[in-house]
Each structure stands twice: as C-alpha cells, then as structure tokens.
N, C-alpha and C positions, 0 to 999 in steps of 0.2 A: 419487527426484529431489528436488532442492531448489529451490523457487520463489524468485523474486527478492525482494529488499529486505524482504518481509514474509512470511516463511513457514517457520519450523521450529517444532516443538512447543515451547511455552513453559510455564513453571510453572503459569500459571493461564489467562490469556487473551491472545489475539492475533487479533482478529476481522476484521470487514468493512471495506470501504472503498469510497468512491464518492461520487457526488453527482448530483443531478438534481431537477428540479421546484422550483418557487418562482419567482415573477416576478422579472425583472430589469428595472428601470425605466430603467437607464442603463448603457450599455456604454462602458467606458473603454479607452483604449489600453493594451495590455498591455506589460509591461516586457521588455527584451531579456534574454537569458540567454547563457550561454557557448556554446551550440550555434547561436546565430543567426549567419548570415553577416555579414560586415562591412557590406555595403550594405543589402539588403532585410531587414526585420525579420521573421524567420520564426518559429520556435517554441522556447520554453523547454521544459523537461522536468522530470520527477521520476522516480525509478526505484526499483526494488527490485533484487535481484540474483537470479541463477539459476545454480545449479551442478547438473549432472546427469551421470550416467554411464550409458551404454547397456549396463550389465552385466546388467540384468534387464528383462523385458518387463512387469513389474508395478510400478505406482506406488501405494503406500498413500497415500490422501488423508486428511489429518487437518485439524483446525481451523487448524493452522498455514498450510495453503494458502489457507484461506478469507480470511485477512488480506489477502493480496495480490490474491486473485482479484477481489474486487469493486472494488478501487481502480481498476484499469485499465479494467474493464468499463464504468465509469460516468464516466470522465474526460471533461471537457467541452471543447468547441471554444472556448467563450468563456473567456478565460484571465485575467480580473482581477476584483478585488472591492474592498471598502472598504480604504483604506490601512491602517487599524488592524490588519487581519488578515494583512498581508503577511509579518510576521515574528512569528509566534506559534504556540504549541502548546497554550496554556491560555487558556480564555475563561470569564469569569464571565457567567452567564445569569440573567436575571429575566424570567419570563413573566407576562403579564397576569393569569393565574389563580392566582398565588402560588407558582409553581415557582421555585426558586433553587438555585444551586450552581455548581460549576466543572466544565467539560468539558475533558478532555484528549484530544488527538489522538495516538494511538500509532502506531508503525510497527514493522516487524520489524528493529529496530536494537539492537545490544548495549548494555547499560547502561554498559559500560566505554567505549564510543565516545562516549556523550553523558552524562557524569557530572553536569553541571549541570542537564540536563533531568530526570534521575533524582532529583536532590536536590530540585528544585522539586516534582516529583510526590509525593515522600514527604512534603514539608511540607504540601501541599494535602490529601493523604489523611489525614494525622494530625489536621488541624483539622476534617475533615468528620465528620458524625455517621453517615453511611451511604454506601454505594457502589453505583453502577449499572454493570452490565457489559452489553456488547452481546450476548454469548452465552458459554456455557461451552465448554470444550474438548470436541471431538467428533471421532470417527473415522468416516470413510466407508469403504465397501467398496473394496478394492484395485481399481484400474482397469488394464486391460491396454493397453499401448502396442504398436501394430502393429510387429513387428520387420521387416516388409517395406518400411517407409518408405525411400525411396532416399537414399543418401548425397549430401551437398551439395558436398563439396570438389571432386569432379571437374568440377562445373559452374561453378566460380569461375575467374576470371582467375588464371593461375599465380602471379603475384606476390601477389595477395590470398590465395590458398589457402595460400601459404607463410607469410604473416603470421598467418593463423589458426592454422596448425600451431604456430608459435612461441609464441603466446599460450596455447594450450590445453596445450602441453607444459609450460609453466611451472606449470600447475595439476596437474601430475603425472599426466597422462593418457597411457596407452600409445599408441604409433603405431597399433597395430591398432584401438584404440577410436576414435582420431581419424578414421581413414579411413572408418569405417563410420557416423559420426554423420549423422543427417538434419539438415536446416536448422533445424528447431524446437529441437533440442538445442544446436546451435552458437550460435544466437542467444541462447538462455537462458544459456549459459555465458559469453558475452561480456557479457551484461547483468549477470551476477553477479560479474564479476571484481573482486577487491579488497574484497569485503564481509567484515567480521569475523563470526566465528561468533556468531550472535545469541542464544546461550543463556549466561546469562540475559539476557533483553531488558529494555528500559526498562519496558514495560508489565507484564512478568512480575514484575519486582522490586517495582513499586508495588502490584500486586494481592496479592502475597504479604505485603507489609507490612499491607495492609488485613485480610487473614485473621488475621495474628498479633495485630492489635489487637482482633479480634473485632467488626469493623464489620459491621452487617447488610448483606447483599448482595442486590440485586434483578437478575435476569437479564431483559433485554428480549426476547430471542429464545430461546424454549424449544427443546428438542430436536425437538419435533414441527414447529415452525416451520422449522427448518433443513432437516429432511427434506423438507418441502413445497417449499422453495426450490431443492432440488437440480435440476440439469439435466444431461443427458448431454453428454459431451465428445467431439467428433469430432477426434481427433488428426491424422487424415489431412488434414482441411480446414485445421487450424491449420498443419500443416507445409507445405501447398501455398501458404500465404500468405507464407512465407519464401523469398525468392529471392536472387540475387546482389546486387540493389540494396539489400535489407535489410541484408545483411552489410556492404556498402560503407558504408552509413549508420552502422552501429555502429562500424566501424573508423575512420571519419572523426570520429565523436563522441569516440571514445577518444583520437584524436590531439589533440583540442581540450581535453578535460577530464580526461584520464587514465583509469584503470580506472573503468568506469561504476558498479559497485557501491560503490566507495569514494567516488566523487563524490556519489552519492545519499545515502550516510550523512552526508557533510559538510553537505549541504543541510538534512538533518533536525537535525543537531547545532547548526547555526546558526539553527534555527527558521524556516527559509524554506519554510513550508508551501505557500504559493501557487506558488513557483517549482518545488517538488517535484511538485506536481500538474500543472503545465504541462509539466514534463519527461516525466512519464509519458504525457501526451497526445501529445506530439510523437513519442515512441517508437511509440506505438500507430498514429499516422498513417503511419508508415513501415513498418508491418507487423511490428514487433517483438513477439513473444508474451511480454510480460513477466509475464503470468499468464493462466490459462485461465478461461473462464466456467463454473465448476462450479455456480454458483448464480445465481438470478435476482436480480441486484444491484439492479435498479430496484425490484423488489417488496420486497427486504430494506430498502432505504433508506426506502421508504414506511412499512413496518412500524415501523422504529425512530423515524421522525419522528412517527408517530401515538402512540407509547407513551412517548416521552421526557418531554414536558411533564407528563403525569399522574404519572409516576414521580418527577419532581423536586418535585412539589407536596407541601406539608406544612402543617398548621395551626399548627405551632410556628415562631415567627420565627427561632429559632436552629438549626433542624434542616436544615442545609445538606447537599447531596449532592455527591459527587465521582463523575463519570461518565467511563468509558473508552470512547472510540469511535475507529474508524480515522481517521487524519488525512485520507485521501481523501474522507471524508464531511463533513469540516468545512471544507474549502477550496473555493474557486471560487464564482462568483456564484449558483449554484443548489444550494449545499450546504445541509446541515441548518441551519447557522447563518443563512445568508441567508434561508431560508424562514421560520425562526422570527422573524427581524426583520420580514419582510413581514407576519407575523401579529401584530405588536405587541410582541414581546419586545425586551428591551434586552440587548445583548451587548457586552462589553468585553474586549479582550485583556489578560491579566494575566501573561503570561510566554511 
C-alpha cells in the first residue's frame, strides 16, 4: 500500500512529521484556503497522497510510511503562525547556546515536481559543513490488513458510488477490486489521486548529495528510538471512521481543487507549508485516514525537539549544519520552530 503525500521508500531519508507543544501567546485568524466554503471560514488543508490495491493482505511498513504517519497524527487545530513562515520550506536557526544552521521541511514529493525547492536544498547542503537527519531508513515488520473489512461502495449513494468508480477506474483498478474495497482504501486512493511518483524525492536527492560530498551526518532518532516509538495499528478502527460523509467530503474537495494528491504537491511546490499543514488537519477532522499512527508522533516530536539544539551546536563559528525534518513538524503555532522561538531561538525563513 502506498501512503499519501509522504511515503514511498526514498534514497536516504523521508521521515517524521507533526507538531505539538510550545506555548502560543497569540492566536491569529487563520487564512482561507480553497476548501473553505464561500461564506463561513472553515478549514484549509494539506495533504499527502494514498494509492493502494487490495490485492494482498500484507502491508510492508518502511520508513517511507513514517514520513506521512506523524504529520497527520499531530496536525493542530490552531492553524496559523508567524507571517514569515507562511510561505517557506527553509529556515535559518540560531539558538541561545550557539546552535546554528538551516532546517529544511521535506515531504514525500518528487524532485521533478519541485525543481526549485530541490535546487535550493542542494545549494544549502553544499554550503553546510555537516548534516542532521531525523532518522535513517528503516523497515518494520509487515502488517496484515484484515481482508474481512466490509466494502464501502454498496453503502454510498448510487451517484456518489458511480463517481468513485469512475475515479478509481482511471487509476487502472479492475472492477472486481473496486467493488471489494473497504472505506479506508477508497479514502486513501482519493487522497492520493494525481500524486507524481515520489522517487526520487526532494529530500532523497538532497540527502544523496550530502552523502556524495562526504558531509558528516548525525541521526537524531536511532533505530532503537524508532522501535520504542512504534504503536500497533487497528485497521478495523481506522476503517470504521470512514463513512459516506467522509467520501462525500473528499469528492467535494476534489470538485474544488482537483485531484487531491496533485493539489497537495502544488502547495508544497509553492512552499505553502502552513496551508499544507492546515489542509492535512481539515482532512483529518473529516475522518480521512491520510496516514496511520504507526508511531507515537507526540513522543517522537519531543525527542527531536530535545536533541536538535545540541546537535546544531558547534564551537566553530563557521560550522553550520543542514537539517532535514518533516514539514509537518516545522509548521503551525506549536511546531518545533515555534517552540524553539519560545525558548529564545531566532528563526528566519530563507526560502
């Protein structure tokens, strides 16, 4: 199964995402997005994509899934932050204890889709003396998906069901597959529609360049940490959360913004990190399982937040670091960036 917007195996890294913790001293009005109704201001979003086939009851979980997993699990209800961060994927950070460098928010987006972002990332990593990664690639044991999950199409309004059939048929799914898909798979497929194959990804290309340059690399979450953060996944519970209203919401969103996977990629390409994070949150609020909680995202964020400043610190004034973290952890009022600012760090968007 392919998880949305942030999740197929990448050359080096494609990790966590999320945000939480850190004081918010002022709550701003959040901006409208394409999914907001014309009158009341409802919710922006951000997405990833999800394509799956129910041809097997086993899903191998690798680090690719981890990328998208945590982003949605920690998406915030409060949807705005400093104006300087609304259109950015790169931030320069200076901490009170001497840490400095550039942090990049990656997502599971093909380098070909966002060439300017890739170019900027390569420029920053080439000027850095060392690189910090959230975690290495890792594979988890295969997880079995219950084949007895009930199909959703018979429960939908006939017109809506036919609309879903047409969309999924364009993804080259057989009629037999379509009729047997549970709600969880259908929602994931609609969420993934239009996403470009993310290999190689923006983050993967940048990380590979760092390796080729021989930059020293520090991994913030070791394999033992990731294993400790693992959580069991209840696919039956996730599937139960997807109903006709969830599918209607996805279809209506698609009517407004086009294929959702492609729309999400566009937000990332345009460096609209805040809007992307809000888009994810809105999806989550409507029961869309854009990713599953395989890991304790809150604990993962806290571990990264605790280790990042020390890892960025160096006694040499010209020893700057380049850090790759999931975009979902760097956006929102309770993100890692916001928390570091609360603790006295200076952050500036640089691209």
